[in-house]
VOGU-3710 file (C-alpha; in Angstrom, 3 decimals, decimal comma):
1> xxxxxxxxxx> 79,390/123,577/91,881  78,000/124,108/95,379  79,289/126,962/97,548  82,663/126,488/99,173  81,381/126,578/102,790  78,566/124,184/103,684  76,809/123,276/106,909  75,249/119,984/107,998  72,940/120,657/110,929  70,825/118,938/113,545
11> xxxxxxxxxx> 69,206/120,081/116,801  72,179/118,605/118,684  75,205/119,027/116,432  76,479/120,997/113,449  79,332/120,232/111,076  80,774/123,001/108,881  82,979/122,003/105,969  85,189/123,961/103,605  84,812/122,081/100,312  87,190/124,025/98,049
21> xxxxxxxxxx> 89,952/123,862/97,077  90,115/120,874/99,437  87,807/119,209/101,972  88,345/120,389/105,548  86,033/120,222/108,558  86,139/123,652/110,197  83,636/123,052/112,978  82,138/119,971/114,652  80,277/120,923/117,771  76,960/122,048/119,297
31> xxxxxxxxxx> 74,190/123,299/117,017  74,591/126,938/116,004  71,349/128,902/116,092  72,596/131,244/113,413  75,185/130,668/110,721  76,761/132,904/108,114  79,400/131,446/105,834  81,235/134,770/105,846  81,973/134,318/109,554  84,413/131,546/108,614
41> xxxxxxxxxx> 87,034/134,246/108,078  87,465/134,337/111,863  89,135/130,922/111,533  91,856/132,016/109,138  94,955/130,740/110,896  98,196/132,525/111,637  101,359/131,208/109,977  104,127/130,811/112,574  107,840/131,357/111,925  110,207/128,446/111,596
51> xxxxxxxxxx> 107,752/126,381/109,546  106,256/126,366/106,073  105,417/129,748/104,585  101,764/128,866/104,016  98,857/127,674/106,133  98,565/123,870/106,331  94,966/122,560/106,304  93,870/119,538/108,297  91,819/117,974/105,489  89,670/114,866/105,402
61> xxxxxxxxxx> 92,600/113,176/103,640  95,255/114,599/105,996  97,719/114,666/103,081  101,442/114,680/103,704  101,710/116,583/100,429  100,191/119,647/102,130  102,980/119,538/104,698  100,793/118,175/107,487  103,591/115,867/108,789  101,235/113,456/110,506
71> xxxxxxxxxx> 99,371/110,260/109,762  97,760/110,634/106,303  94,437/109,117/105,309  95,880/107,595/102,136  99,101/105,587/101,879  100,015/103,539/98,840  102,008/103,554/95,639  102,119/102,538/92,009  105,400/100,610/91,677  107,000/103,080/94,081
81> xxxxxxxxxx> 105,428/106,165/92,522  102,332/108,279/93,206  102,817/107,808/96,947  102,090/111,364/98,140  98,767/112,470/96,644  97,135/115,874/97,184  93,430/115,983/96,387  91,792/119,046/94,817  88,001/119,224/94,894  86,386/118,632/91,502
91> xxxxxxxxxx> 82,773/117,963/92,472  80,415/118,655/95,379  76,994/117,088/95,919  74,922/118,456/98,778  71,336/117,486/99,559  69,770/118,050/102,956  72,260/116,652/105,460  74,194/114,503/102,991  77,406/115,769/101,471  79,707/114,113/98,939
101> xxxxxxxxxx> 83,029/115,740/98,077  85,104/114,350/95,219  88,756/115,292/95,036  91,294/114,246/92,429  95,045/114,211/91,966  95,724/114,219/88,225  99,433/113,544/88,705  98,969/110,500/90,967  95,919/109,345/89,022  93,716/108,987/92,117
111> xxxxxxxxxx> 90,239/110,097/93,127  89,061/110,401/96,732  85,329/110,455/97,401  84,316/111,562/100,900  80,737/110,975/102,051  79,381/112,740/105,138  75,865/112,230/106,501  74,613/114,023/109,620  71,545/112,360/111,089  69,040/115,086/111,901
121> xxxxxxxxxx> 67,365/113,120/114,705  70,405/111,981/116,667  73,200/114,301/115,569  75,429/111,340/114,706  77,838/111,964/111,837  78,539/109,058/109,456  81,597/109,217/107,206  83,198/107,073/104,542  86,144/107,567/102,169  86,538/105,764/98,852
131> xxxxxxxxxx> 89,697/105,737/96,734  89,545/105,095/92,979  92,517/104,303/90,767  92,348/106,459/87,641  95,707/105,268/86,293  96,357/102,406/83,921  98,720/100,583/86,313  97,678/98,876/89,553  97,725/100,966/92,698  98,821/99,171/95,890
141> xxxxxxxxxx> 96,809/100,624/98,745  98,436/100,275/102,152  96,121/102,507/104,200  92,794/104,268/103,744  91,642/106,114/106,854  89,082/108,627/108,053  90,337/111,767/109,775  88,239/113,980/112,042  89,492/117,172/113,723  88,281/117,900/117,258
151> xxxxxxxxxx> 88,493/120,858/119,624  92,031/121,865/120,601  91,061/121,658/124,288  90,317/117,922/124,076  93,138/116,197/125,928  91,769/113,026/127,517  91,293/109,760/125,635  88,965/106,983/126,757  89,540/103,715/124,924  88,714/100,087/125,645
161> xxxxxxxxxx> 90,785/97,032/126,411  89,799/93,542/127,446  90,201/89,821/126,979  88,017/86,745/126,930  85,509/86,896/129,834  86,575/90,484/130,631  85,485/92,628/127,698  84,746/96,372/127,346  87,098/97,643/130,056  87,575/101,420/129,677
171> xxxxxxxxxx> 90,842/103,174/130,387  91,903/106,807/130,125  95,061/108,430/128,813  96,010/112,100/129,003  96,978/113,350/125,549  99,231/116,430/125,555  101,751/115,496/122,873  102,150/112,835/120,207  99,499/110,186/119,661  97,665/107,335/121,295
181> xxxxxxxxxx> 96,991/104,356/119,035  95,228/101,004/119,358  95,489/98,247/116,768  93,691/94,966/116,356  95,052/92,232/114,064  92,991/89,281/115,341  90,651/89,036/112,355  87,493/90,127/114,197  86,606/93,275/116,108  88,156/91,458/119,121
191> xxxxxxxxxx> 87,765/91,153/122,877  90,972/93,097/123,312  90,373/96,406/121,526  86,806/97,355/120,717  86,776/99,738/117,696  85,564/102,741/119,647  87,316/105,734/121,196  86,387/108,969/122,968  88,405/112,194/123,111  87,220/114,924/125,423
201> xxxxxxxxxx> 88,113/117,936/127,510  89,943/117,099/130,713  87,795/115,648/133,487  84,740/114,780/131,402  82,429/112,317/133,092  79,183/110,488/132,563  77,107/113,602/133,186  79,284/116,543/132,136  82,010/117,725/129,814  82,693/118,006/126,086
211> xxxxxxxxxx> 83,336/114,703/124,333  83,809/113,468/120,760  83,241/109,745/120,337  83,853/107,504/117,320  83,013/103,932/116,420  84,268/102,122/113,323  81,601/99,810/111,935  83,913/96,974/110,953  84,216/93,344/112,035  87,888/92,806/111,205
221> xxxxxxxxxx> 91,323/94,284/111,747  91,349/97,972/112,573  93,422/100,891/113,815  92,214/103,846/115,916  94,315/106,774/116,991  94,100/110,178/118,610  96,752/112,767/117,730  98,006/116,085/119,020  99,982/117,976/116,415  102,857/120,191/117,487
231> xxxxxxxxxx> 100,713/123,223/116,614  98,091/122,055/119,124  95,454/120,815/116,700  93,849/117,515/117,633  92,300/114,765/115,549  90,772/111,315/115,650  91,528/108,749/112,961  90,052/105,330/112,201  90,588/102,706/109,526  90,335/99,070/108,581
241> xxxxxxxxxx> 93,851/97,702/108,943  95,107/96,098/105,714  97,696/93,340/105,729  100,641/93,638/103,284  99,548/93,468/99,658  95,920/92,933/100,629  94,436/95,714/98,484  95,492/96,276/94,878  93,342/98,517/92,682  93,291/98,008/88,932
251> xxxxxxxxxx> 92,284/100,887/86,675  88,792/102,052/87,596  88,609/99,947/90,774  87,765/101,480/94,149  88,217/100,661/97,809  86,054/102,122/100,562  86,653/102,522/104,258  84,100/101,112/106,662  81,577/103,652/107,879  82,756/105,694/110,828
261> xxxxxxxxxx> 80,083/106,868/113,274  80,890/109,972/115,297  79,040/111,752/118,086  79,740/115,042/119,825  78,167/115,953/123,149  78,503/118,911/125,498  76,796/116,824/128,190  79,324/114,133/128,907  79,320/110,488/127,974  75,577/110,168/128,578
271> xxxxxxxxxx> 74,843/112,679/125,829  77,161/110,832/123,446  75,601/107,457/124,280  72,055/108,675/123,883  72,834/110,036/120,422  74,484/106,778/119,359  71,667/104,667/120,827  69,066/106,729/118,993  71,003/106,290/115,757  71,347/102,520/116,233
281> xxxxxxxxxx> 67,641/102,161/116,904  66,678/104,139/113,815  69,327/103,174/111,277  71,460/100,161/112,271  69,488/97,333/113,864  66,460/96,035/111,938  64,296/93,506/113,759  62,213/91,204/111,543  59,083/92,030/113,545  58,124/94,967/115,779
291> xxxxxxxxxx> 57,690/93,067/119,035  59,104/92,903/122,544  62,527/91,307/122,805  61,743/87,754/124,036  63,352/86,392/127,199  65,825/83,607/126,363  66,807/80,313/127,838  70,067/79,005/126,401  70,966/75,401/127,178  74,774/75,757/127,123
301> xxxxxxxxxx> 75,531/76,093/130,828  72,756/73,626/131,591  73,680/70,548/129,527  76,717/71,430/127,364  77,069/68,536/124,861  74,802/66,070/126,705  71,704/66,128/124,488  68,690/63,949/125,178  65,516/65,057/123,386  63,183/63,912/126,166
311> xxxxxxxxxx> 65,217/65,702/128,786  65,470/68,842/126,643  61,683/68,829/126,316  61,409/68,672/130,102  63,782/71,665/130,235  61,488/73,469/127,815  58,425/72,785/129,973  60,203/74,108/133,028  61,477/77,112/131,075  57,960/78,022/129,994
321> xxxxxxxxxx> 56,831/77,871/133,620  59,531/80,382/134,491  58,263/82,801/131,854  60,871/82,130/129,138  59,778/83,181/125,637  62,581/81,804/123,431  64,292/78,438/123,946  67,718/77,926/122,334  69,586/74,653/121,903  73,281/75,422/122,017
331> xxxxxxxxxx> 76,286/73,386/120,835  76,067/69,592/120,543  73,141/68,928/118,195  75,050/67,976/115,006  76,705/64,701/114,085  79,700/63,634/116,149  79,624/66,722/118,356  80,198/65,212/121,794  82,921/67,648/122,832  84,547/70,773/121,397
341> xxxxxxxxxx> 87,427/68,976/119,640  85,445/67,409/116,823  82,721/67,774/114,176  82,671/71,517/113,503  81,817/71,810/109,821  79,653/68,684/109,719  76,347/70,506/109,786  74,073/67,451/109,738  71,786/66,390/112,556  73,217/63,844/114,992
351> xxxxxxxxxx> 70,659/61,077/114,535  72,044/59,115/117,495  71,044/61,938/119,804  67,948/62,907/117,828  66,631/59,649/116,271  63,312/61,344/115,486  64,908/64,555/114,285  64,659/68,013/115,792  60,997/68,412/114,975  59,553/66,829/118,162
361> xxxxxxxxxx> 61,624/69,180/120,305  60,744/72,189/118,155  57,065/71,291/118,261  57,152/70,958/122,033  58,786/74,374/122,346  56,188/75,909/120,012  53,293/74,229/121,815  54,538/75,803/125,024  54,246/79,238/123,401  57,977/79,837/122,955
371> xxxxxxxxxx> 60,148/80,553/119,946  62,896/78,089/119,017  66,564/78,907/118,447  69,733/76,989/117,667  73,518/77,459/117,825  75,928/77,284/114,865  79,540/78,203/114,125  79,727/78,068/110,317  83,056/79,863/109,835  84,988/77,119/111,631
381> xxxxxxxxxx> 86,090/73,537/111,136  87,699/71,014/113,483  90,629/68,986/112,130  88,695/66,006/113,458  85,713/66,357/111,123  84,453/64,801/107,919  84,573/68,210/106,258  88,258/68,777/106,996  89,200/65,249/105,986  87,468/65,799/102,645
391> xxxxxxxxxx> 88,608/69,397/102,058  91,811/70,326/103,925  92,357/72,929/101,192  89,315/74,909/102,345  91,188/76,610/105,192  91,880/80,320/105,414  95,632/79,777/105,648  98,977/80,148/103,887  100,276/77,101/101,967  103,322/75,464/103,487
401> xxxxxxxxxx> 102,756/76,708/107,044  101,324/74,664/109,898  98,406/76,600/111,285  98,050/76,613/115,071  94,588/75,535/116,138  92,520/77,814/118,371  89,790/76,205/120,459  90,896/73,074/118,544  89,619/74,482/115,284  90,606/76,212/112,041
411> xxxxxxxxxx> 88,938/78,964/109,990  87,282/78,253/106,652  88,016/80,527/103,678  84,649/82,152/102,989  86,089/83,764/99,848  86,377/80,309/98,305  83,127/79,891/96,318  82,944/76,191/97,210  83,117/76,974/100,927  80,560/79,763/100,633
421> xxxxxxxxxx> 78,140/77,559/98,712  78,543/74,639/101,138  77,808/76,780/104,189  74,908/78,504/102,486  73,432/75,121/101,514  73,765/73,691/105,046  72,260/76,794/106,635  69,454/76,813/104,090  68,766/73,182/105,031  68,770/73,976/108,738
431> xxxxxxxxxx> 66,564/77,063/108,483  64,452/75,851/105,591  63,617/72,390/106,917  63,016/73,398/110,528  60,781/76,000/112,149  63,653/78,037/113,595  63,161/81,614/114,767  66,627/82,418/116,010  70,255/81,556/115,323  73,090/82,029/117,793
441> xxxxxxxxxx> 76,008/82,496/115,377  79,316/81,906/117,126  82,923/82,549/116,049  85,379/81,136/118,563  88,801/81,598/117,023  91,232/84,375/116,276  92,586/84,346/112,727  96,268/83,599/112,095  97,848/83,987/108,628  94,525/84,631/106,846
451> xxxxxxxxxx> 95,639/83,535/103,395  93,372/83,323/100,350  95,131/81,868/97,313  98,433/82,750/98,948  97,606/86,427/99,487  96,419/88,240/102,595  92,663/87,860/102,860  91,544/89,311/106,168  89,462/92,118/104,651  87,950/89,790/102,068
461> xxxxxxxxxx> 87,015/87,302/104,811  84,985/89,911/106,689  83,291/91,052/103,485  82,443/87,439/102,577  80,878/86,935/106,006  78,672/89,960/105,379  77,617/88,478/102,015  76,775/85,148/103,646  74,630/86,757/106,335  72,975/89,048/103,776
471> xxxxxxxxxx> 72,079/86,040/101,633  70,699/84,100/104,589  68,550/87,035/105,646  67,235/87,288/102,112  66,355/83,560/102,129  64,995/83,544/105,706  63,768/87,065/106,536  61,890/85,981/109,664  64,990/84,599/111,431  66,874/86,638/114,012
481> xxxxxxxxxx> 70,644/86,231/114,429  72,909/86,743/117,422  76,541/87,732/116,970  78,645/85,769/119,432  82,417/85,320/119,271  83,481/83,569/122,462  81,353/86,288/123,956  82,242/89,839/122,916  84,811/89,156/120,204  82,749/90,545/117,306
491> xxxxxxxxxx> 80,615/93,511/118,288  80,234/96,489/115,967  77,616/98,403/113,990  78,322/96,725/110,654  77,663/93,196/111,930  74,634/94,599/113,791  73,103/95,600/110,458  72,828/91,843/109,816  72,197/90,593/113,353  69,875/91,533/116,179
501> xxxxxxxxxx> 71,679/90,808/119,416  75,157/90,485/120,896  76,518/88,148/123,521  78,795/90,595/125,374  80,793/87,987/127,283  80,977/84,293/128,071  81,289/85,466/131,673  77,968/85,329/133,516  79,527/86,409/136,801  77,209/89,243/137,857
511> xxxxxxxxxx> 80,026/91,265/139,422  82,109/91,155/136,248  79,023/91,711/134,090  78,318/95,005/135,878  81,397/96,598/134,303  81,289/94,658/131,029  77,739/95,802/130,377  78,521/99,360/131,414  81,419/99,493/128,958  79,222/98,162/126,177
521> xxxxxxxxxx> 76,476/100,659/127,031  78,560/103,574/125,772  77,832/102,490/122,178  74,896/100,023/122,250  71,317/100,271/123,564  70,064/97,672/126,078  67,816/95,736/123,697  70,774/94,392/121,677  72,862/93,461/124,732  72,292/89,855/125,804
531> xxxxxxxxxx> 72,280/89,724/129,607  71,552/86,364/131,218  70,980/85,159/134,739  73,352/82,284/135,280  73,394/79,647/137,975  74,413/80,499/141,521  77,943/79,187/140,864  79,411/81,004/137,863  81,030/78,491/135,532  83,811/80,868/134,391
541> xxxxxxxxxx> 84,896/82,386/137,720  83,400/80,000/140,317  82,176/83,067/142,207  78,737/82,777/143,795  76,018/85,409/143,967  72,472/85,367/145,233  69,593/85,479/142,784  68,827/89,139/143,541  72,225/90,410/142,402  72,221/88,111/139,371
551> xxxxxxxxxx> 68,665/89,068/138,454  69,119/92,826/138,779  72,393/92,734/136,849  70,659/90,967/133,947  67,670/93,317/134,043  69,182/96,190/132,015  69,644/94,380/128,717  67,992/91,706/126,586  67,321/89,252/129,377  67,805/85,528/129,358
561> xxxxxxxxxx> 68,771/82,641/131,605  71,684/80,269/131,109  71,050/77,029/132,973  69,185/73,746/133,276  65,948/74,777/134,997  65,081/71,167/135,846  68,038/70,872/138,212  67,490/74,171/139,987  66,020/74,292/143,478  62,499/75,549/143,975
571> xxxxxxxxxx> 63,942/78,641/145,650  66,135/79,403/142,641  63,259/78,767/140,250  61,091/81,251/142,135  63,919/83,755/141,841  64,307/83,245/138,092  60,555/83,600/137,609  60,510/86,768/139,721  63,217/88,568/137,750  61,894/87,403/134,398
581> xxxxxxxxxx> 58,486/88,815/135,323  60,071/92,023/136,596  62,023/92,423/133,368  58,898/91,871/131,271  56,999/94,501/133,244  59,801/97,028/132,742  60,819/95,990/129,223  58,920/98,750/127,360  60,903/101,378/129,261  64,216/99,498/129,300
591> xxxxxxxxxx> 64,218/99,008/125,524  63,077/102,463/124,457  64,345/104,954/127,013  67,564/106,933/127,357  70,393/105,179/129,172  71,961/107,245/131,954  75,049/106,483/134,003  75,336/108,703/137,068  78,663/109,924/138,389  79,498/108,433/141,772
601> xxxxxxxxxx> 81,942/109,904/144,269  82,547/106,352/145,531  84,268/104,141/142,937  82,812/101,047/144,601  79,284/102,124/143,606  77,821/102,023/140,097  74,675/104,011/139,301  72,947/103,023/136,072  69,480/103,756/134,768  67,009/104,349/131,972
611> xxxxxxxxxx> 64,747/107,404/131,613  61,749/107,508/129,297  61,815/109,946/126,368  58,997/111,916/127,977  60,772/111,880/131,373  57,622/110,596/133,056  59,325/107,492/134,458  62,797/106,203/135,193  64,585/103,197/136,654  67,865/103,263/138,503
621> xxxxxxxxxx> 69,998/100,451/139,848  72,447/101,158/142,648  75,096/98,435/142,538  77,604/98,027/145,330  80,637/96,284/143,803  82,870/96,234/146,892  82,877/97,524/150,479  81,766/101,179/150,489  84,523/103,699/151,012  82,611/105,612/153,726
631> xxxxxxxxxx> 80,178/104,525/156,410  77,499/106,767/154,884  77,181/106,766/151,083  75,574/110,218/150,802  72,745/111,267/148,494  71,627/109,902/145,143  70,892/112,824/142,798  68,802/112,052/139,726  69,098/114,963/137,258  67,269/113,558/134,212
641> xxxxxxxxxx> 63,689/114,203/135,359  61,431/117,194/134,699  62,341/119,839/137,300  58,778/121,087/137,696  57,112/117,645/137,819  56,352/115,676/140,959  57,419/112,023/141,196  56,649/109,001/143,298  59,875/107,276/144,352  59,525/103,580/145,166
651> xxxxxxxxxx> 61,816/100,658/145,828  61,222/97,767/143,404  63,868/95,363/144,654  66,163/95,158/147,636  68,482/92,489/149,088  66,708/90,199/151,531  69,088/90,925/154,410  68,337/94,627/154,224  64,594/94,110/154,041  64,529/92,080/157,241
661> xxxxxxxxxx> 67,204/94,198/159,003  69,006/91,228/160,532  71,294/91,924/163,452  74,983/92,417/162,924  74,353/93,965/159,556  75,732/97,225/158,167  72,654/99,324/159,077  70,480/99,837/162,113  67,911/102,091/160,451  66,896/102,281/156,793
671> xxxxxxxxxx> 66,190/105,597/155,017  62,407/106,126/155,298  61,848/106,149/151,515  62,922/102,489/151,515  60,079/101,584/153,877  57,311/103,182/151,833  57,185/105,294/148,651  57,672/109,050/148,939  56,909/111,987/146,671  59,275/114,763/145,574
681> xxxxxxxxxx> 59,636/117,129/142,649  62,212/116,630/139,922  64,318/119,647/140,856  64,652/118,424/144,443  65,631/114,932/143,290  68,231/116,417/140,944  69,770/118,957/143,286  69,293/117,398/146,732  68,438/113,758/146,162  67,765/110,645/148,218
691> xxxxxxxxxx> 69,771/109,416/151,190  71,249/106,072/150,175  71,491/102,981/152,360  74,749/101,204/153,126  74,800/98,201/150,810  76,679/94,950/151,132  79,413/94,196/148,601  78,027/92,543/145,475  74,430/93,577/146,016  72,041/96,079/144,443
701> xxxxxxxx> 68,746/97,893/144,836  66,307/98,957/142,115  64,492/102,300/142,322  61,579/103,544/140,221  60,564/107,165/139,595  57,015/107,769/138,311  55,554/111,167/137,483  52,340/111,830/139,369
//
């Protein structure tokens, strides 16, 4: 057996684990330049009076049987017995930065396998627990969680809340006693509670402070919590949330947690994000081809269900003129789909709308040099559909109950082999018979009473979705998929292993998108974040913004446009073309560099940027969300450049009113660097900075830094 004390190490982060007689993480923090296992004796804890007479370890299983008196990693029973297991290590496998620890409880007849992988490039720690039933009777598993200890000085939680059209809203909670917990039971990762959480030392910010961040790669129900024990120790815990009776293990059967991805940074939220982004780019998202992320045009906000092939081809011609590289037909192409209350499930071409099939439209799009994409929502069915009338028993539902519709639709039971085969056949027809490069895969309904053969089937539904997407990728390896769920309702690393892009929100309001996209940026790099320029009048909020604010807001993601370009004015079309071209020129940096969010002393101002790996260039957007707090905004300090290098600072985009200095405006004189580029060294820009202009509410400027 391997030694008792083992280290996983990377240039950024180390993890030290005691493997025997039980598995316990002793250290998770910055890389240690020297390590001696004998030094672990400095961590031998005192045993206080008034409690148990022995030290109580905070193990990976967090067993109640040790006397931990908290939330254990394993809860279950065998007909009321074997409900308090204690796992003793029986096997250790350690190779490079991968560690597997197997612990068993001979009395309870259970085996716990803990896998830990520390990525040497990013410093991200991946963990998974698996429970195996060694007994001859079924074991009913109620909970299987992952437990991670963090520094005892960490006392501030950042978690995320939201709703439809207002996703990824961060909030903070001070954690001195007890626990903070978020649960999601909506059947997908949800708009409301994204499965990510950060615990850090008080006052941490974008640029500074110690933080420990976790993300559960799971597209279904989940529970996240942060705990402070009465002895002061702190921990993070994450799990897929099982419904009653959902998991029963026969002899020899196992159940695994989703993978948990964890990042520690001593350099604030930016350090955490950069580690996670690097990990996603290297290990999670897999694009079919190594190419630039193509600019989209999606037809939804342009024509909704009103499909006319000749008109759509005119839209495609106009889109190509604007610089669009991928043209996507959204909802409304299949039979009987004239509104959102009918036809979901009937995945056959509407020949009334497309009497000559899709091929003429596809060919036109291809001839114009663009890729072609299409929208589907395979997991759903409308009650008013041929499919539902033929197979009402195909629902994911409990017999005898009347399911409430959501978005006028029901959920299909993907665990039913007949349903799975039907959807696979229809998607194979769509992707096999048509030259389709891209699929926007939507999922517009929360799941109520997810019953499969009368039993809870939420976990099985998510796993069946993964199998369906895996099979489709095997059949059609060139096709890219987007994960959309009424916007940001299903966004996580596990679905991203099978998709290539997210639609963060159905809200294209640039002001709202500023914060939605910032919240998403903590865990996801820009190239997987769909960010579209919508029309001047936002169709979800009815707020209006000029093309500059809309264009710059969409710049820092995977850009697209959401409109009917034929109906747009020539002025708007010039604006779309300008920001599409700007995005293309900056795309190599935007989709490869390190995301940085700068701390701002004014809460009405957001500072967001990308810095190249070599630090030879950077982009920064200064977004003014509301009226500035002070009449002078102060200096912009950019600390992520080489201190000794000299940079040219130039203004790439500025609101029109500022550029012409119209009377009655907020400024009489612009800072000189806005008139013509200046030069300064990196240390000066970091420590002293640039004098900022006074910006109008809901406007932005774009600054570029280039090393000379």
